C-alpha positions in Angstrom: 45.0 -15.2 52.1 42.3 -12.5 51.7 44.6 -10.0 53.8 47.6 -10.5 51.2 44.9 -9.3 48.5 44.5 -5.8 50.0 47.1 -3.3 50.2 47.8 -0.9 52.8 46.1 2.0 50.8 42.5 1.2 51.4 40.1 -1.0 50.2 41.6 -1.7 46.8 42.3 -5.3 46.1 45.5 -6.3 44.3 46.5 -9.3 42.5 49.9 -10.5 43.9 51.8 -12.3 41.0 54.8 -14.4 41.6 57.9 -14.3 39.6 58.0 -16.4 36.6 59.9 -19.4 37.1 63.0 -20.4 34.7 60.8 -22.6 32.9 57.9 -20.0 32.5 60.5 -17.7 31.0 62.1 -20.2 28.5 58.4 -21.0 27.3 57.4 -17.4 26.8 60.6 -16.6 24.6 60.3 -20.0 22.9 56.7 -19.2 21.8 57.9 -15.8 20.4 61.1 -17.2 18.5 58.6 -19.8 17.2 56.2 -17.1 16.0 59.0 -15.1 14.5 60.1 -18.2 12.4 56.5 -18.8 11.2 56.3 -15.3 9.9 59.8 -15.4 8.0 58.7 -18.7 6.4 55.4 -17.3 5.2 57.2 -14.2 3.9 59.6 -16.3 2.2 57.1 -18.5 0.7 55.5 -15.4 -0.6 58.2 -13.4 -1.9 60.9 -15.5 -3.1 60.8 -16.5 -6.7 60.8 -19.8 -7.9 64.2 -21.6 -9.0 64.5 -22.2 -12.7 64.5 -26.0 -11.9 61.0 -25.8 -10.2 59.8 -24.2 -13.2 61.1 -26.7 -15.4 59.5 -29.3 -13.6 56.2 -27.8 -13.6 56.4 -27.2 -17.1 57.4 -30.9 -17.7 54.4 -31.9 -15.3 51.9 -30.0 -17.4 53.0 -31.2 -20.7 52.8 -34.8 -19.5 49.8 -34.4 -18.0 48.1 -32.7 -21.3 49.7 -35.6 -23.2 47.9 -38.1 -21.1 44.6 -36.3 -21.2 44.3 -35.8 -24.9 44.5 -39.5 -26.2 41.5 -40.3 -23.7 39.5 -37.4 -25.1 40.1 -38.8 -28.6 39.4 -42.1 -27.7 36.2 -41.3 -25.9 35.1 -39.1 -29.4 36.3 -41.8 -31.8 34.1 -44.4 -29.9 31.1 -42.1 -29.8 31.5 -41.4 -33.6 32.0 -45.2 -34.2 28.7 -45.7 -32.2 27.1 -43.0 -34.4 27.9 -44.9 -37.3 26.6 -48.3 -36.2 23.2 -46.8 -35.1 22.6 -45.0 -38.2 23.5 -48.2 -39.9 20.9 -50.3 -37.5 18.1 -47.4 -38.2 18.3 -47.7 -42.0 
């Protein structure tokens, strides 16, 4: 085996590489295709604008969430003001 690593030009060691198999070739190209596909998807996510239906969905979601949060703030404020009045009456 050591003899196979030496070339006839002297004491220079050369690594002998076997020809890649069909599976290795397919795997190599499939990895490149997968990487290219990922780059295209990332580019599309960054560059392509949203459709009008997606924008409308976001607006309705934001308005619904703001409507649901407002009553909870008002209730907490009302309850604290009620507590304040009760406490003031107790202190008198």
